[in-house]
LONU-643903 format. One line per 2 residues: number of its first residue (from 1); their letters; for each residue y, x, z of N, C-alpha, C. Coordinates in steps of 0.1 Angstrom, whole numbers, plus 5000, padded with zeros to 4 digits. Last residue first. Example, Ala and Ser with C-alpha at 12.3 -4.5 7.8 and 13.67 -1.06 7.14 Angstrom:
2 = sa = 4978/5128/5071/4989/5137/5071/5000/5129/5079 ~ 4943/5132/5078/4955/5123/5078/4967/5132/5078
This chain:
404 = xx = 4848/4979/5371/4856/4979/5363/4863/4994/5360 ~ 4822/4989/5391/4823/4989/5379/4833/4987/5368
402 = xx = 4820/4990/5420/4830/5000/5412/4832/4996/5398 ~ 4805/4971/5432/4821/4967/5429/4828/4977/5425
400 = xx = 4771/4961/5424/4780/4974/5427/4798/4970/5422 ~ 4760/4940/5422/4761/4943/5434/4772/4954/5438
398 = xx = 4752/4939/5396/4757/4925/5401/4763/4931/5416 ~ 4744/4966/5386/4756/4963/5385/4762/4948/5389
396 = xx = 4718/4964/5403/4730/4974/5407/4744/4967/5402 ~ 4707/4943/5391/4709/4942/5404/4719/4952/5408
394 = xx = 4702/4963/5365/4709/4949/5367/4713/4943/5379 ~ 4683/4985/5373/4701/4985/5369/4707/4971/5369
392 = xx = 4660/4970/5377/4669/4977/5389/4684/4976/5381 ~ 4647/4958/5363/4653/4949/5367/4664/4956/5377
390 = xx = 4621/4970/5348/4624/4971/5362/4633/4962/5372 ~ 4633/4974/5324/4623/4965/5323/4620/4961/5339
388 = xx = 4666/4979/5309/4652/4982/5318/4646/4973/5323 ~ 4679/4958/5284/4677/4962/5297/4663/4967/5301
386 = xx = 4690/4965/5249/4677/4962/5259/4682/4967/5272 ~ 4723/4962/5245/4710/4967/5243/4701/4962/5252
384 = xx = 4748/4946/5239/4735/4939/5238/4724/4952/5235 ~ 4775/4955/5246/4766/4965/5238/4751/4963/5232
382 = xx = 4783/4934/5256/4786/4937/5243/4778/4948/5238 ~ 4767/4934/5282/4768/4921/5273/4771/4929/5257
380 = xx = 4779/4958/5290/4765/4956/5288/4762/4943/5284 ~ 4804/4954/5294/4800/4969/5286/4783/4964/5284
378 = xx = 4802/4933/5314/4806/4934/5302/4802/4941/5289 ~ 4795/4949/5336/4786/4938/5332/4791/4936/5315
376 = xx = 4813/4969/5340/4801/4970/5336/4792/4961/5331 ~ 4836/4949/5347/4841/4961/5334/4823/4963/5329
374 = xx = 4831/4934/5370/4828/4927/5353/4830/4937/5342 ~ 4824/4942/5394/4813/4944/5386/4817/4941/5372
372 = xx = 4850/4935/5410/4845/4948/5406/4835/4952/5396 ~ 4859/4910/5417/4853/4912/5399/4853/4926/5399
370 = xx = 4864/4890/5437/4858/4905/5437/4852/4909/5427 ~ 4858/4858/5420/4859/4867/5435/4854/4881/5433
368 = xx = 4830/4851/5402/4842/4844/5408/4840/4853/5421 ~ 4813/4854/5369/4814/4861/5380/4827/4853/5388
366 = xx = 4788/4848/5347/4799/4841/5354/4801/4848/5368 ~ 4775/4856/5313/4773/4857/5329/4787/4850/5334
364 = xx = 4748/4866/5289/4763/4860/5293/4763/4861/5308 ~ 4729/4882/5281/4734/4871/5271/4746/4864/5277
362 = xx = 4711/4913/5282/4722/4904/5292/4730/4893/5282 ~ 4679/4914/5274/4692/4912/5268/4701/4906/5278
360 = xx = 4650/4906/5277/4657/4920/5279/4672/4919/5278 ~ 4654/4880/5265/4644/4889/5261/4649/4906/5262
358 = xx = 4681/4871/5284/4671/4869/5275/4666/4878/5266 ~ 4695/4863/5313/4689/4876/5305/4678/4867/5296
356 = xx = 4727/4856/5330/4716/4853/5320/4709/4864/5313 ~ 4742/4864/5363/4741/4867/5348/4726/4859/5343
354 = xx = 4766/4853/5382/4755/4847/5380/4753/4856/5366 ~ 4779/4855/5415/4776/4862/5403/4764/4856/5400
352 = xx = 4807/4843/5441/4795/4842/5434/4793/4847/5420 ~ 4823/4842/5470/4820/4849/5458/4808/4848/5450
350 = xx = 4834/4835/5494/4837/4824/5482/4835/4834/5471 ~ 4828/4847/5515/4837/4853/5510/4840/4848/5498
348 = xx = 4805/4825/5526/4818/4832/5537/4832/4837/5527 ~ 4789/4826/5505/4799/4815/5509/4811/4818/5518
346 = xx = 4781/4841/5482/4785/4846/5493/4794/4835/5496 ~ 4750/4845/5456/4763/4840/5462/4766/4840/5478
344 = xx = 4738/4857/5427/4740/4860/5441/4752/4852/5444 ~ 4712/4853/5404/4722/4847/5412/4724/4853/5423
342 = xx = 4696/4857/5374/4702/4866/5383/4713/4859/5391 ~ 4672/4843/5351/4688/4842/5360/4688/4847/5370
340 = xx = 4657/4845/5322/4659/4848/5334/4675/4846/5342 ~ 4645/4816/5297/4656/4828/5303/4654/4831/5316
338 = xx = 4630/4799/5298/4626/4810/5296/4632/4820/5294 ~ 4655/4775/5286/4639/4777/5292/4634/4791/5286
336 = xx = 4687/4789/5290/4676/4781/5282/4664/4783/5286 ~ 4714/4787/5314/4703/4792/5306/4692/4781/5300
334 = xx = 4750/4790/5307/4740/4780/5310/4725/4789/5306 ~ 4768/4809/5296/4766/4809/5310/4759/4799/5316
332 = xx = 4768/4829/5270/4761/4819/5274/4757/4819/5290 ~ 4797/4851/5271/4787/4846/5267/4780/4832/5271
330 = xx = 4815/4848/5303/4812/4856/5292/4798/4853/5285 ~ 4841/4850/5329/4831/4843/5324/4829/4848/5310
328 = xx = 4857/4859/5361/4853/4860/5347/4841/4853/5343 ~ 4883/4854/5383/4869/4846/5378/4867/4853/5361
326 = xx = 4900/4853/5413/4897/4858/5404/4884/4853/5396 ~ 4929/4847/5437/4915/4840/5427/4913/4848/5415
324 = xx = 4948/4844/5467/4944/4852/5455/4929/4844/5448 ~ 4966/4836/5484/4955/4831/5482/4949/4833/5467
322 = xx = 4987/4855/5478/4981/4853/5494/4967/4847/5490 ~ 4983/4868/5443/4990/4863/5457/4980/4864/5467
320 = xx = 4968/4861/5412/4970/4868/5424/4980/4861/5435 ~ 4945/4849/5393/4953/4844/5402/4957/4851/5414
318 = xx = 4930/4855/5366/4933/4865/5377/4946/4854/5383 ~ 4903/4850/5346/4918/4843/5349/4916/4852/5361
316 = xx = 4890/4857/5316/4893/4862/5329/4907/4854/5328 ~ 4861/4855/5293/4874/4848/5296/4877/4855/5312
314 = xx = 4856/4872/5262/4856/4872/5280/4866/4864/5284 ~ 4840/4871/5231/4850/4866/5237/4846/4867/5257
312 = xx = 4837/4892/5203/4827/4884/5216/4838/4882/5228 ~ 4850/4886/5172/4850/4888/5187/4841/4882/5199
310 = xx = 4847/4893/5140/4846/4885/5151/4847/4891/5164 ~ 4849/4914/5120/4837/4905/5123/4836/4898/5132
308 = xx = 4873/4927/5100/4874/4918/5111/4859/4913/5114 ~ 4880/4958/5084/4874/4944/5086/4871/4940/5102
306 = xx = 4890/4985/5070/4893/4977/5081/4890/4964/5076 ~ 4885/5004/5049/4874/5000/5054/4874/4990/5068
304 = xx = 4906/5012/5039/4899/5003/5030/4890/4998/5038 ~ 4936/5012/5048/4924/5018/5053/4915/5006/5046
302 = xx = 4963/5000/5042/4958/5009/5032/4944/5012/5037 ~ 4979/4989/5060/4983/5004/5053/4975/5011/5048
300 = xx = 4964/4964/5062/4976/4966/5053/4982/4980/5049 ~ 4944/4973/5076/4942/4969/5064/4952/4970/5053
298 = xx = 4955/4980/5101/4950/4991/5093/4946/4986/5077 ~ 4963/4953/5103/4975/4964/5107/4971/4976/5098
296 = xx = 4942/4944/5106/4950/4935/5100/4960/4949/5094 ~ 4932/4950/5132/4927/4950/5119/4933/4948/5108
294 = xx = 4953/4939/5151/4955/4957/5148/4941/4957/5134 ~ 4950/4913/5149/4962/4919/5145/4961/4936/5145
292 = xx = 4925/4909/5161/4926/4906/5145/4942/4913/5139 ~ 4928/4920/5183/4917/4924/5173/4921/4920/5162
290 = xx = 4946/4895/5196/4950/4912/5192/4941/4919/5185 ~ 4930/4876/5192/4943/4875/5183/4946/4893/5181
288 = xx = 4912/4882/5208/4907/4881/5192/4919/4879/5185 ~ 4928/4878/5232/4918/4892/5229/4915/4890/5214
286 = xx = 4935/4855/5236/4944/4865/5236/4936/4876/5227 ~ 4925/4823/5216/4926/4832/5229/4933/4846/5226
284 = xx = 4917/4809/5196/4928/4801/5206/4929/4810/5219 ~ 4894/4805/5177/4892/4814/5190/4899/4806/5199
282 = xx = 4875/4790/5155/4889/4793/5161/4891/4796/5171 ~ 4853/4799/5133/4856/4799/5144/4870/4798/5147
280 = xx = 4840/4801/5108/4839/4790/5113/4845/4787/5127 ~ 4852/4827/5100/4837/4825/5102/4832/4815/5111
278 = xx = 4877/4820/5113/4872/4832/5108/4858/4827/5109 ~ 4910/4808/5112/4897/4801/5113/4887/4814/5106
276 = xx = 4942/4807/5126/4930/4816/5118/4917/4807/5124 ~ 4958/4803/5147/4964/4793/5138/4947/4797/5128
274 = xx = 4958/4820/5166/4954/4809/5172/4952/4802/5156 ~ 4952/4852/5148/4958/4843/5162/4952/4830/5163
272 = xx = 4962/4852/5111/4958/4859/5126/4961/4851/5136 ~ 4965/4856/5076/4963/4848/5091/4956/4852/5099
270 = xx = 4979/4862/5046/4967/4862/5056/4971/4854/5067 ~ 4984/4862/5012/4985/4854/5026/4976/4856/5034
268 = xx = 4977/4867/4985/4990/4874/4991/4990/4868/5005 ~ 4953/4852/4979/4952/4867/4983/4966/4876/4987
266 = xx = 4950/4821/4994/4959/4831/4987/4958/4843/4989 ~ 4930/4816/5013/4926/4815/4999/4936/4820/4989
264 = xx = 4934/4845/5032/4932/4836/5032/4927/4828/5017 ~ 4922/4876/5048/4929/4868/5036/4928/4857/5038
262 = xx = 4908/4889/5065/4922/4882/5073/4930/4874/5061 ~ 4886/4904/5057/4900/4908/5057/4912/4898/5062
260 = xx = 4869/4882/5063/4869/4896/5069/4879/4901/5066 ~ 4886/4858/5055/4876/4865/5053/4879/4875/5065
258 = xx = 4899/4823/5067/4904/4834/5066/4890/4846/5062 ~ 4916/4790/5069/4902/4799/5067/4905/4813/5060
256 = xx = 4933/4779/5096/4936/4785/5082/4925/4793/5079 ~ 4913/4756/5114/4926/4764/5113/4928/4769/5098
254 = xx = 4894/4736/5105/4903/4733/5118/4912/4743/5122 ~ 4906/4741/5075/4898/4732/5080/4905/4732/5095
252 = xx = 4924/4748/5047/4926/4747/5058/4915/4740/5065 ~ 4933/4768/5018/4924/4764/5027/4926/4762/5038
250 = xx = 4970/4759/5010/4960/4770/5017/4948/4762/5020 ~ 4993/4745/5004/4978/4742/4995/4969/4752/5001
248 = xx = 5012/4741/5021/5012/4752/5009/5000/4752/4999 ~ 5009/4722/5034/5016/4722/5027/5016/4730/5014
246 = xx = 4991/4740/5052/4986/4726/5045/4995/4723/5036 ~ 5006/4761/5063/4995/4764/5056/4990/4753/5046
244 = xx = 5026/4744/5078/5029/4754/5068/5017/4757/5055 ~ 5003/4732/5097/5010/4726/5090/5018/4731/5077
242 = xx = 4988/4745/5117/4985/4748/5104/4993/4739/5092 ~ 4981/4756/5147/4993/4752/5140/4993/4756/5127
240 = xx = 4954/4744/5162/4959/4751/5154/4973/4749/5150 ~ 4957/4731/5199/4951/4728/5185/4960/4737/5176
238 = xx = 4949/4731/5231/4958/4733/5220/4954/4730/5208 ~ 4947/4710/5260/4944/4718/5251/4954/4721/5239
236 = xx = 4961/4693/5282/4948/4688/5275/4944/4697/5263 ~ 4981/4691/5298/4975/4703/5300/4958/4701/5291
234 = xx = 5012/4678/5308/5001/4677/5299/4994/4691/5296 ~ 5020/4669/5338/5023/4682/5334/5008/4679/5320
232 = xx = 5048/4650/5351/5036/4648/5343/5033/4661/5335 ~ 5066/4643/5381/5060/4650/5370/5051/4646/5367
230 = xx = 5065/4620/5398/5076/4624/5393/5077/4636/5382 ~ 5043/4595/5404/5043/4607/5396/5060/4609/5395
228 = xx = 5014/4578/5419/5027/4579/5418/5031/4593/5413 ~ 4989/4564/5399/4992/4575/5409/5007/4577/5406
226 = xx = 4968/4537/5404/4979/4543/5394/4984/4556/5407 ~ 4937/4524/5388/4942/4532/5399/4954/4538/5394
224 = xx = 4923/4514/5366/4935/4510/5370/4942/4513/5381 ~ 4907/4532/5352/4901/4519/5363/4911/4515/5370
222 = xx = 4921/4548/5341/4912/4539/5333/4905/4525/5341 ~ 4951/4553/5356/4938/4554/5354/4932/4545/5346
220 = xx = 4985/4558/5352/4976/4549/5354/4963/4555/5348 ~ 5014/4574/5371/5004/4574/5358/4991/4567/5363
218 = xx = 5049/4568/5374/5039/4568/5378/5028/4571/5365 ~ 5074/4575/5364/5073/4570/5378/5057/4571/5379
216 = xx = 5092/4591/5338/5081/4589/5343/5081/4584/5358 ~ 5125/4575/5323/5115/4586/5334/5105/4584/5337
214 = xx = 5133/4555/5312/5130/4568/5305/5126/4577/5314 ~ 5136/4533/5330/5148/4540/5328/5149/4552/5320
212 = xx = 5104/4543/5339/5115/4532/5342/5127/4539/5341 ~ 5070/4543/5328/5085/4546/5328/5090/4537/5332
210 = xx = 5035/4554/5331/5048/4544/5336/5058/4551/5333 ~ 5011/4561/5308/5023/4568/5318/5032/4555/5319
208 = xx = 4976/4553/5309/4990/4549/5308/5001/4558/5317 ~ 4952/4564/5312/4953/4555/5299/4966/4552/5299
206 = xx = 4930/4592/5322/4941/4585/5320/4945/4579/5307 ~ 4898/4592/5334/4906/4589/5321/4919/4582/5326
204 = xx = 4876/4609/5351/4886/4602/5355/4899/4604/5343 ~ 4862/4633/5361/4858/4618/5355/4865/4607/5353
202 = xx = 4880/4640/5389/4870/4644/5381/4863/4630/5374 ~ 4905/4647/5409/4900/4637/5403/4891/4641/5392
200 = xx = 4918/4663/5435/4914/4666/5425/4905/4654/5421 ~ 4945/4675/5448/4940/4667/5450/4933/4665/5434
198 = xx = 4959/4709/5465/4955/4700/5449/4945/4689/5450 ~ 4959/4726/5484/4968/4713/5485/4965/4701/5475
196 = xx = 4947/4748/5484/4961/4748/5484/4969/4733/5484 ~ 4922/4739/5488/4929/4748/5497/4944/4749/5495
194 = xx = 4920/4730/5462/4918/4721/5474/4924/4730/5483 ~ 4916/4755/5445/4924/4744/5446/4928/4734/5455
192 = xx = 4891/4764/5458/4903/4771/5456/4917/4763/5454 ~ 4872/4744/5450/4874/4748/5465/4891/4754/5467
190 = xx = 4872/4745/5422/4877/4736/5431/4880/4737/5443 ~ 4864/4769/5423/4875/4770/5415/4881/4754/5418
188 = xx = 4838/4766/5430/4847/4775/5439/4861/4774/5432 ~ 4829/4747/5413/4829/4745/5425/4837/4750/5435
186 = xx = 4822/4765/5389/4832/4754/5392/4837/4748/5401 ~ 4802/4780/5399/4813/4787/5395/4825/4779/5396
184 = xx = 4782/4760/5398/4787/4767/5411/4799/4772/5411 ~ 4782/4749/5369/4785/4737/5382/4791/4749/5393
182 = xx = 4797/4777/5348/4787/4770/5354/4793/4759/5367 ~ 4825/4776/5327/4818/4777/5339/4809/4769/5340
180 = xx = 4841/4771/5303/4838/4784/5307/4825/4785/5319 ~ 4840/4743/5300/4838/4750/5286/4835/4766/5294
178 = xx = 4850/4730/5324/4835/4735/5320/4830/4736/5308 ~ 4873/4732/5342/4868/4744/5334/4855/4743/5328
176 = xx = 4856/4710/5367/4867/4719/5361/4864/4732/5351 ~ 4837/4686/5357/4839/4693/5367/4851/4704/5359
174 = xx = 4832/4660/5341/4827/4662/5355/4831/4671/5362 ~ 4866/4653/5324/4848/4656/5323/4845/4656/5339
172 = xx = 4892/4647/5330/4882/4636/5324/4866/4639/5326 ~ 4909/4651/5356/4902/4659/5346/4892/4645/5343
170 = xx = 4939/4656/5372/4928/4646/5366/4924/4652/5355 ~ 4954/4667/5400/4946/4671/5388/4937/4659/5384
168 = xx = 4983/4664/5419/4972/4657/5416/4968/4661/5403 ~ 5003/4680/5444/4997/4677/5429/4986/4672/5429
166 = xx = 5035/4680/5455/5024/4678/5459/5017/4676/5446 ~ 5049/4715/5458/5046/4704/5451/5034/4696/5453
164 = xx = 5054/4743/5460/5053/4731/5471/5052/4718/5466 ~ 5045/4764/5445/5062/4756/5446/5063/4749/5456
162 = xx = 5023/4762/5447/5023/4773/5452/5040/4770/5455 ~ 5015/4739/5431/5012/4739/5443/5018/4749/5453
160 = xx = 5020/4751/5403/5030/4739/5410/5028/4739/5426 ~ 4999/4772/5398/5016/4772/5403/5023/4760/5406
158 = xx = 4979/4755/5402/4980/4762/5411/4995/4763/5411 ~ 4985/4738/5376/4984/4730/5391/4983/4740/5402
156 = xx = 4983/4755/5358/4999/4746/5361/4993/4742/5375 ~ 4956/4765/5360/4967/4776/5363/4980/4764/5366
154 = xx = 4945/4742/5352/4939/4747/5368/4951/4757/5370 ~ 4953/4738/5328/4951/4730/5338/4951/4734/5350
152 = xx = 4942/4761/5310/4954/4757/5313/4959/4748/5323 ~ 4913/4758/5315/4920/4768/5320/4933/4766/5321
150 = xx = 4913/4719/5320/4906/4733/5316/4912/4747/5323 ~ 4917/4695/5330/4910/4706/5342/4904/4717/5333
148 = xx = 4943/4672/5327/4936/4682/5319/4930/4693/5332 ~ 4974/4667/5336/4963/4661/5332/4956/4671/5321
146 = xx = 4989/4667/5370/4987/4675/5358/4971/4669/5350 ~ 5019/4652/5384/5000/4648/5380/4997/4657/5370
144 = xx = 5035/4657/5414/5029/4661/5403/5016/4657/5397 ~ 5062/4649/5434/5046/4646/5433/5044/4647/5416
142 = xx = 5078/4674/5455/5078/4665/5440/5061/4662/5440 ~ 5077/4690/5477/5075/4674/5480/5073/4667/5467
140 = xx = 5098/4716/5464/5088/4711/5474/5089/4695/5479 ~ 5104/4709/5428/5105/4713/5443/5098/4710/5453
138 = xx = 5106/4711/5396/5098/4713/5405/5105/4717/5419 ~ 5123/4713/5373/5124/4704/5380/5115/4699/5388
136 = xx = 5125/4742/5368/5135/4733/5370/5132/4722/5380 ~ 5101/4741/5357/5104/4752/5369/5116/4748/5375
134 = xx = 5100/4727/5335/5089/4723/5347/5095/4733/5358 ~ 5115/4743/5317/5119/4729/5322/5112/4725/5336
132 = xx = 5104/4768/5319/5115/4765/5326/5121/4752/5329 ~ 5079/4759/5301/5078/4765/5316/5093/4762/5323
130 = xx = 5092/4750/5278/5083/4739/5292/5081/4747/5301 ~ 5102/4773/5272/5109/4762/5273/5105/4752/5283
128 = xx = 5079/4788/5266/5087/4793/5275/5098/4780/5279 ~ 5052/4765/5259/5064/4774/5256/5070/4781/5267
126 = xx = 5033/4747/5271/5026/4760/5260/5038/4770/5259 ~ 5028/4723/5283/5030/4735/5293/5026/4747/5282
124 = xx = 5047/4692/5283/5040/4701/5277/5038/4714/5286 ~ 5062/4668/5306/5061/4682/5300/5046/4686/5294
122 = xx = 5080/4641/5319/5068/4645/5310/5069/4662/5305 ~ 5104/4640/5327/5096/4643/5339/5083/4646/5331
120 = xx = 5114/4615/5304/5119/4625/5314/5108/4627/5328 ~ 5091/4613/5276/5099/4606/5288/5103/4618/5297
118 = xx = 5092/4629/5245/5089/4627/5257/5094/4621/5267 ~ 5102/4614/5214/5105/4623/5226/5099/4620/5237
116 = xx = 5097/4598/5195/5088/4609/5193/5092/4620/5205 ~ 5115/4579/5191/5119/4588/5182/5109/4601/5186
114 = xx = 5103/4558/5206/5103/4559/5193/5103/4569/5185 ~ 5083/4577/5233/5095/4569/5227/5095/4565/5212
112 = xx = 5052/4582/5244/5064/4584/5234/5071/4572/5230 ~ 5035/4573/5262/5041/4587/5263/5051/4589/5257
110 = xx = 5028/4545/5266/5038/4549/5273/5046/4563/5271 ~ 4994/4553/5262/5005/4541/5264/5017/4547/5272
108 = xx = 4986/4583/5249/4982/4576/5261/4994/4568/5259 ~ 4967/4606/5234/4974/4590/5229/4973/4584/5241
106 = xx = 4977/4637/5245/4971/4626/5243/4976/4611/5240 ~ 4992/4664/5226/4994/4655/5234/4986/4642/5232
104 = xx = 4980/4698/5227/4973/4686/5222/4980/4675/5231 ~ 5003/4723/5216/4994/4714/5226/4992/4700/5219
102 = xx = 4997/4745/5187/5008/4735/5194/4996/4726/5206 ~ 4995/4779/5184/4990/4765/5184/5001/4758/5189
100 = xx = 5003/4804/5154/4999/4797/5170/4994/4785/5168 ~ 5014/4816/5133/5018/4804/5138/5015/4795/5152
98 = xx = 5011/4837/5114/5005/4840/5133/5014/4832/5137 ~ 5003/4846/5084/5008/4834/5091/5001/4840/5107
96 = xx = 5020/4868/5063/5009/4866/5074/5014/4857/5083 ~ 5025/4877/5029/5029/4872/5040/5015/4871/5052
94 = xx = 5030/4905/5008/5023/4902/5017/5029/4891/5028 ~ 5061/4904/4996/5047/4906/4988/5034/4904/4995
92 = xx = 5086/4882/5001/5076/4892/5007/5063/4893/4994 ~ 5120/4871/5008/5107/4874/4997/5099/4883/5005
90 = xx = 5135/4842/5023/5131/4856/5025/5114/4863/5015 ~ 5163/4823/5024/5149/4826/5014/5146/4838/5021
88 = xx = 5179/4797/5039/5180/4813/5038/5165/4813/5029 ~ 5184/4771/5049/5184/4773/5036/5182/4790/5030
86 = xx = 5177/4771/5077/5187/4773/5073/5195/4774/5061 ~ 5148/4768/5075/5156/4756/5078/5172/4758/5075
84 = xx = 5135/4788/5049/5138/4786/5063/5149/4773/5064 ~ 5110/4799/5030/5123/4790/5030/5122/4786/5043
82 = xx = 5097/4824/5015/5095/4819/5027/5107/4813/5028 ~ 5080/4835/4986/5093/4835/4991/5089/4825/5004
80 = xx = 5067/4838/4957/5065/4845/4970/5077/4849/4977 ~ 5067/4819/4937/5077/4826/4939/5076/4839/4953
78 = xx = 5042/4807/4945/5043/4812/4930/5057/4824/4930 ~ 5045/4800/4971/5037/4810/4964/5040/4813/4955
76 = xx = 5069/4793/4991/5068/4794/4974/5058/4803/4972 ~ 5065/4776/5022/5061/4786/5016/5060/4783/5000
74 = xx = 5089/4760/5044/5079/4762/5031/5079/4776/5029 ~ 5102/4764/5066/5098/4752/5064/5089/4750/5053
72 = xx = 5110/4783/5098/5103/4783/5086/5097/4770/5077 ~ 5134/4790/5116/5124/4780/5115/5116/4783/5100
70 = xx = 5144/4824/5130/5145/4809/5121/5135/4804/5122 ~ 5152/4854/5136/5152/4841/5142/5157/4830/5130
68 = xx = 5139/4881/5132/5148/4872/5126/5142/4859/5130 ~ 5140/4915/5142/5132/4903/5143/5140/4892/5140
66 = xx = 5130/4946/5141/5139/4933/5129/5131/4923/5134 ~ 5121/4960/5162/5139/4962/5158/5141/4949/5152
64 = xx = 5097/4946/5179/5100/4955/5172/5114/4950/5167 ~ 5096/4939/5217/5098/4932/5203/5101/4946/5189
62 = xx = 5074/4938/5240/5080/4949/5233/5086/4946/5217 ~ 5075/4909/5257/5067/4914/5245/5079/4929/5241
60 = xx = 5082/4894/5292/5086/4897/5273/5077/4910/5270 ~ 5078/4894/5316/5064/4888/5307/5070/4891/5291
58 = xx = 5097/4898/5330/5092/4904/5331/5076/4908/5321 ~ 5119/4877/5322/5119/4889/5313/5108/4902/5316
56 = xx = 5111/4853/5338/5107/4856/5324/5108/4869/5315 ~ 5099/4868/5369/5109/4862/5360/5107/4862/5343
54 = xx = 5068/4859/5386/5074/4865/5374/5088/4859/5372 ~ 5063/4839/5409/5058/4853/5411/5067/4862/5398
52 = xx = 5066/4812/5400/5079/4820/5408/5075/4835/5410 ~ 5048/4794/5385/5047/4799/5405/5057/4807/5409
50 = xx = 5061/4800/5362/5061/4790/5369/5058/4789/5383 ~ 5051/4831/5361/5063/4824/5358/5067/4808/5365
48 = xx = 5026/4822/5356/5028/4831/5369/5044/4829/5369 ~ 5021/4810/5337/5016/4799/5349/5023/4810/5358
46 = xx = 5024/4827/5315/5037/4815/5315/5033/4809/5331 ~ 5008/4846/5307/5014/4848/5319/5025/4835/5325
44 = xx = 5002/4843/5279/4990/4841/5289/4997/4841/5305 ~ 5024/4849/5264/5020/4835/5268/5012/4832/5279
42 = xx = 5048/4871/5266/5029/4869/5267/5027/4854/5272 ~ 5070/4867/5240/5067/4867/5257/5052/4865/5256
40 = xx = 5102/4876/5224/5091/4871/5223/5083/4876/5237 ~ 5134/4861/5241/5126/4871/5235/5112/4868/5234
38 = xx = 5141/4826/5228/5137/4836/5238/5133/4851/5229 ~ 5141/4808/5211/5153/4817/5210/5151/4827/5223
36 = xx = 5114/4808/5185/5120/4799/5196/5134/4813/5200 ~ 5107/4818/5158/5118/4801/5159/5121/4801/5173
34 = xx = 5107/4846/5141/5100/4834/5153/5111/4827/5155 ~ 5095/4869/5118/5103/4857/5120/5098/4851/5130
32 = xx = 5095/4903/5111/5089/4895/5119/5101/4882/5123 ~ 5091/4925/5082/5101/4916/5089/5094/4905/5098
30 = xx = 5080/4958/5078/5075/4944/5084/5088/4938/5087 ~ 5070/4987/5062/5083/4979/5066/5076/4966/5066
28 = xx = 5046/5012/5076/5047/4999/5069/5059/4989/5069 ~ 5043/5031/5093/5051/5033/5086/5052/5022/5077
26 = xx = 5024/5023/5119/5019/5031/5108/5027/5032/5094 ~ 5043/5014/5135/5036/5026/5137/5029/5032/5125
24 = xx = 5047/4992/5124/5058/4999/5121/5052/5014/5126 ~ 5019/4978/5126/5025/4982/5111/5038/4990/5113
22 = xx = 5022/4974/5150/5014/4984/5147/5017/4988/5133 ~ 5043/4955/5156/5046/4969/5161/5035/4978/5155
20 = xx = 5032/4935/5140/5046/4941/5136/5047/4954/5144 ~ 5012/4928/5153/5012/4932/5141/5021/4939/5140
18 = xx = 5020/4922/5178/5014/4932/5178/5009/4936/5164 ~ 5037/4899/5173/5044/4907/5177/5035/4922/5177
16 = xx = 5017/4881/5164/5027/4883/5152/5032/4896/5159 ~ 4999/4875/5187/4994/4882/5175/5005/4888/5163
14 = xx = 5019/4866/5205/5014/4878/5208/5004/4886/5197 ~ 5045/4857/5185/5039/4854/5196/5030/4870/5197
12 = xx = 5059/4850/5164/5066/4859/5171/5061/4856/5187 ~ 5061/4842/5129/5054/4838/5143/5053/4849/5150
10 = xx = 5050/4853/5100/5058/4844/5107/5053/4839/5119 ~ 5058/4883/5088/5054/4876/5094/5056/4864/5101
8 = xx = 5059/4904/5055/5068/4894/5062/5057/4887/5071 ~ 5059/4932/5041/5053/4924/5049/5060/4915/5057
6 = xx = 5067/4946/5009/5074/4938/5017/5062/4930/5027 ~ 5064/4979/5002/5060/4967/5000/5061/4959/5011
4 = xx = 5073/5006/5003/5085/4997/5000/5079/4980/5002 ~ 5053/5021/5003/5060/5024/5012/5073/5011/5012
2 = xx = 5021/5006/4991/5033/5013/4992/5046/5011/5001 ~ 4989/5007/5000/4999/4999/5002/5012/5008/5001
């Protein structure tokens, strides 16, 4: 790739900023376009800003020098330009979509006004503006309902509780963080939140948001039970932000479809991060986004063997502070018939460790509390090497706190 090739990256989140920085280090000129007015930031740490542990500037990303603040409204693939809301056009030779994802807003009665504005007191929890709006609204004693008990909902509920809010968490499925955790680990998460004063309702579906004068007053469950609410946080997951790709005629399924070179159906357009779908998977997590950015930087700098072959995802949730909480989950956490399972639990210390072994290989695990073992276990899982048959090293990994 020649030095005057124009690379334009749409999206100034983790993936876009990482790509722009890597390209700069490799001597490839790049224009990064971001639509948020804030400095680029690490979205993973928004809950710590809400909890009051970090100020927004602490989670800022080291942004590349050339950051264009604009909202892209269209892509002219024939002319190879992107069109911005202010009427400007930016030419590219290679365009990279790093547009991220949008929060899922559930179809609840009373949620939207005719002009699609959320009622006063109802907040998504995805952007710095969402976080700052919530932070301004929360105060000791305020009644907050968090809808959604996944990773984001758990983080939001904990942050609000630490700020003194009376928090109720409503989760539609039977346990918290069911995608990542087995029932035993999920119980420990529940206990941690309960110890902070969070009231938890599982297997409970919200059907209605009740407002008075445009401001939320209560949330009604499907069984008719109503929860008073001054604040409602929507933490119902995210979906890839693919609108630009769709109107441009690119191949879009769940996300923007890319190959091992992260190329879309247009050879001049690539996609990385939450908006990209590689080999049938949309990850929606930080680690794959960063790995994709690194591979793409190498590819755009002319490294012919740069390929992305997928990411083995480890979910890590670290909740620091006086009531610290730490967990990690990777691979297959539920055993199949014939699998071997090793579990160690200490109710007094609130720790839990479980690994699943199949055909002498570590295929997954869940760890809660005192996670010194996570590094060594993750390496054994990622390496996919056969474990010694006597089981001794595996028990050593589970009990050794110096492995990370």
